[in-house]
N, C-alpha and C positions, 0 to 999 in steps of 0.2 A: 340285576342292575350293577354296573361297576362305576365307581366314582374315583376321581383323583383329588387328593387333598394337599393344598400348599399352605404350610405354616410360615407366614411372613415374619413372625417373631423370631423363630429359630432358624429360618432359612431352609427348612427341610421339606422335601416333597414325598408324599406317601401315596401308595396306590399300586395297582387298583384295589380299592376297598369294595368287596363284593357283599351285596345284601339284596333281599327280595324287595319287590315293588311295594308290598304292604307293610314294610318295616315302619314303626312309629318314629317320629322325629326324636322323641326322648331316647329311644334305643340307639339311634344314630349318634346322638350327643354322648351317650355313655361309651360307645365304641371309640369316638374321637378322643374322649378324655383318657381312655385306656391306651390307645395306640399312637395318637398324634399330638400329645402334650397340650390338649385343649383344656382351658380353665374357664368355665362358664361365668365365673365372677369377674374375670378380667378381660375375656376375649369375646368377640362376636364372630359369627359364621356368615360369610358373604357368598351369595349365589347370583351370578350375573349382575354384580355391583349392588345388589339389594341385601339388606341384613335380614337373616331369618329370625322370625319371632319365636324364640325358644319357649317363651312362657305360654302364649295363647295357642300355639300350634303344636304343642308337645304331643298331643294324642293323635294328630293327623298323620297319615302315611306320607312317606317321602314322595310318592307319585302324586298325591293330592296337592302338595305344596309346590309342585312344578319341577322336581328333579327328574332328569332323564339319564339314560345310559351314556356313559363317557363324559358326564358333566364334570366341571371343576368347582371345588369349594375352596374358599380362602379363609384362613384364620388370621384375624387382625386384632390389635388392641382395641378396647372399647374407647369410643370418643363421644361421651354423652354430653359434654358441655362445650359448646361452641359459641361464637359471637351471637347467634340468634337466641341462645339461652341466656346469655348475659344481659342482652337488651331485647326482650321479646318484641315481636312485630306488633305494632299498634300501641306500644307502651309510650309513656311520655318521654322517656329517655331516648327512644328511637325517633320519634317524630320531631322533637325540638332541636336535635343535634344536626349540624352540618356533617357531611361525609368526613371531613378532616377531623372534626371533634369526635365523631363516632370511632374512628380508627385510633385516635389518641386515647380515648377513654378505655378502649379495649386493651391498649398497651399498658395503661396503669393497672387495669384489673389483673393482667398477667403478672405484673410486678408484685401485686399483693397476694395473689392466689398461687401459692407454691405448688399444690397438687396439680392444678391445671397446667401450670408452666412446665412441670416435669413431664406431664403426659404429652404435651405438644412438642417438647424438646426431643422426644424419642422419634417423632415423625418429621420434624423440620430441623435439619442440620444447621448449626450455628445460631439457633434461636436465642440462646443466652447472651450472645454478643450483640445480635441485631436489636434485641429489646431495649438495650441501653441507649440507642441512638434513634431519636424520634423520626428523623428524615429517612434513615435507612430502613427503619421498620415500616414507615408509610409506603416507601417505594417498592419494597419487596413483598410485603404481606397485605398492603392496603387493598388491592383489587380482590384478593380472595375473601377478605373480611367483608367488603362491600357486597360481594356476590351473595354472602349469607344474609346480609341485611335485606336484600331484595331477592327472596327465594324464588319468586315466579319469574325473575329476570325481565319483567315487562318494563320496569322503570330504570333498568341499569344496562345501558348499551355496552357490549363487550368491546366494541371497536369504535374508533372515531376517524374522521376523514384524514387526519394527519398521522395516524398510527403512533401517537405519543401516549405516555401514561395518562390514564383517564383523569386523574386528579389535576394534572397540568392543563388538560383540555378544558375541564370544567372551570378552572380558575381563569383561563383566557376568555371563555365565553361569558363569564359572570360580568366582566367589564371590558368588552373588546375595544372601547374607545380610549382606554387608558394608554398613554404614549408607549410605555414599555410593552404592554400587551399587543398594541397595534404593530410595533416593530417585530415582535416575536411571530405574530400571525403572518406578516409579510414575508418573514424569513422562511416559515414553514411552507407557504405557497410557492416561493421560489424553489425550495427544495423538492417539492412535488414535480415541478417542471423539469428540474435536473434529473430526478429519478426516472421520469418518463423518457427523457432523452437517452439515459443510460440503458434502459430496457430496449428501446428501439435500436440503439447501436449494437447491443449484444445480439439482437435478432436479425437485423438487416445488414449491418456492416461489421461483423465480428473481426474482420481482418485488421481493423484499426487498433486492436489490442495486442497484435503480434509484434514481436521485435523486428525492426527494420535494420538490416545490416548496411554498413557504409559501403561505398563504391571503391573497390581496389582492382588494379590490373597488374598483370605480370609484364615486366620489361627487363632490359639488360643495360648496364652501363659498364663499358670496358670489360665485357665478358662476365660481369658479376650479376647474378639474378637478383632482382629487386621486386618487392611487392609495393606498389605505389598507391597512395591514397589520393583519389580524385575528389577535389573539394572545389565546387563551383562558387563557394562563398569566400574563398581565399583570394586575395588580390595578387599575391606573388607565389611563384613556385619555390619551394623550400627544400633544402637538403640538410640532413643532419651531419654533424662533424664526424660521427662514426662511419657513415656511409662514404663520406669524402675520403676517409683514410682507407677503407676497404677497396675503393675503386681507384686509388692512386691519384685523386684530384686535389689533395691537400695543398700541393705546391702551386696550384692554379688559383688559390683563394686570394683575391685582391683585398687586403685588409684595410685599404683606404676607404672602402665602402662599409663603414661601420655606422651604427645608428640604433634606433629603437623601432621595434615592431609594435604598434599600438592597436589595440582592439578592446577586448574585455579587460586585459591587463597590458603589461609592458614586457617585451622580450628583447634581449640584447642581440643585435645582429653582429656576427663575427666578421663577415665579409661577403664577397660575391664571386662566383665563378661565371665568367662572361660567356663562355661557350664550351659546350661538351655535347657529344652525340649520345643519344639514348636509342636503344633498339626496341621497337614495338613490333611484335611478330617478325616480319622480314624487312621492315622499313626502318632506316636510320633517320632520326629527326634531331636537328640542332636545337639546343635549349640552353638557357642560362638559369642559374640558381642563386638564391639568397641562402647563406649558410648560417644555421642556428644550432645551438647545442640542445638537441631534443632527441627523444627516443623514437620518434616517427622518422623512418629512413628518408622517405621522399613524399612530398605533398605537391601534387600537380595543381597549380592555381589557375586563376582566370587569365593571367597574362599569356601563358602557354596555350591554353584552350582557345583563346581568341586569335592568337597569332597563327595557329594552324587550322582555324575554322572547324574546331571539333564539334561533334554532335553527341550528346548523351541520349542514347536510344533505350529507354527503360522498357519499352514493349518487347524488344528483342534482347535486352540485357547486354548491350554491347556499347563500346565507345568507338566512334568513328573519328579518326584524326589523321591528317596528312595522307588522305587517300588509302587508308588501311583501317581494318576493323579488328578489335580485340574484345574478347568476352570479359565481363566483370567476374570476379572470383566469387565462388560460393561461400557460404558462412563457414564451412569447415576449413577453407583455405586461407581465411583472413588471419593475420598474425594473432596468436593467442593472447598476447599481452594487451591487445586492443579489442578483444572479442567480447569482453564483459560489457553489459549494458546496465544503465540505471533504470530502475523500475518504479513507476508511479502507481501508488495504491489509491483506493478510493478515499482512504482516510488521510491522504497527504495534504495538509492545509497550505503548504508552501507554494503550491501551484497557483494560488490566488495572487501571489506576489511576483508572478513572472513578468519580466521586462524584456522588450526586444533586444536582441544582441546588437551591439554596436558593429558596424561594418569594419572589416579589416582595413587598417589604415597604416601604411608604412610611411613614417615621417622621418625627416632629418637624415635621409640617405644622401650624402653629398656626392656630387659628380667630381671626380678627382681632376686636379689641374694638370695640364701637360708639363712634363718635367723641363721642357725647354723654356727658359725664362723669357725668351723673346715673344712668347705667345701671351695673349691677353686672356685672363680667366673669363669663363662664361659669366655673364651678368646674373646676379641673383644667387650664386652658389658660393659657399665659403671657401677660403683658402685652406689648404691642408693644415696650416698651423692653427687656424681657427677651429677646424674640426677636432684637432687633438685637444684643444682647450675645452671644447664643448663636451666631448664624450670621454675624455680622459685617456689613460693608457689602454690600448686595446688588449693588452694581456689580461686585463681584469674584466673584460666585457663578456666573456663566455660563461661566467658563473652567475647563478641566480641567487639573490640574497635569501638567507634563511633567518627566521621563518618567513613564510610568504606574507606579503602585506595584507592586513585585515581588509582593506578596500577590495583587493582582488578576490579574496575568499568570499566576501559578501556579494560581490557582483555575480560570481558563479552560483552561489546559493540562491540568489534571486531568480535564477533560471529554473528553479524547482528541485534542487538537489540538496541532500543533507551535507553537513560539514565534513563528515567522514568520507563521503563519496568525492567531494571537492578536493580534499587533501590528497586522497589516493590518486586522483587523476593528475593533480599537479606533480606528484612524485613520479608518476609514470611518464610524464612529458617533460621532465627536467625543469619544471617550474614555469613552463610557457602557458599562460592562461588561454591563449587562442586555441592551441592544440588541446588543452585540457577540456575546453568547451566542446570541441568536436568529438573528443573521446567520450565525454559524458552522454552525448546524444546518440551514440552508437546503439 
């Protein structure tokens, strides 16, 4: 017969140890003491999770006690005193104590009994720190101690319907009509429904957990290639000052059309380009742009989509506009600075504070008056002088105040994102909250 011996005290593995089937257990013990650092006064021998009785079975053969060829023996420290020995089953201490009192009394016993404490500390990392905190001790070691209190496990259920610590469950069930217990039970029931929905979503609709890329198309303006963001939630088509410079359209910006773009936050409008041609595939399409200082080159809004009766065909992944079709860009082709996405984890509590996004609302964009003084201004629109008084010098409207207004940051955080993600998005979009919100949801 060949046996393998593992000494868990030293971490050594010995074997194979060869011996005959009729070898006495006492001879095996002597061999282990000689070769495997076994100490019968301090250690026990385990076979198939059972402790060998070295005293009563010493004269029996290894075959008689159940050892077989290629079996594994474990050498562990003795653990003769446990909770069941401190408070024997059926004793007055055991029957009169609640589970909480039983665990706490065992903690006090460990504080008094240094030998037992040292013995357990070798097997339970961090015991010396845990034992000083009653709540931590109860949470971490309470279930194991109570399992020893109920050795047949008939009176101690290992699980409960809510999968919470057993002590908390028993406390709730002891007085379920108590207002705080009733609220906690209702919360746990709601959490069960949420967990069931999550399991069903993982099983039946796993695609909802994947990242959805935003809709971008390729186009050209004055021969300059542009990757344009198609945003059906934006009211106006927007061009950045940088793209206006690259395409030579800066001189066409009408700076009388200044104002504020209001949505989640406020962005300053530098002006408006009344007409320019964009080339989508082989089709030239007239368009107008509101110019803002932002890092997003071009955002195609609802005004242009409706004007040219566009159709977003997600089944075929194309945009139909002005009698032409163009494919939406794949994830690898989307501008890298806007390719990062915000990730919601299961433990993200801010999602409970989500608020619907305010619709894009461009206000206070004045219609300029004709320079001919003989003409009468359109009713309801301010004179250019009034516009200047209202919005100030347009040389200062392109800058975004620093730091960002706390209200704007909070509004974006209420959408379910962290402060760090919000600040990063605002930095990437030149402080424009509307674009920052679109970027965060990519």
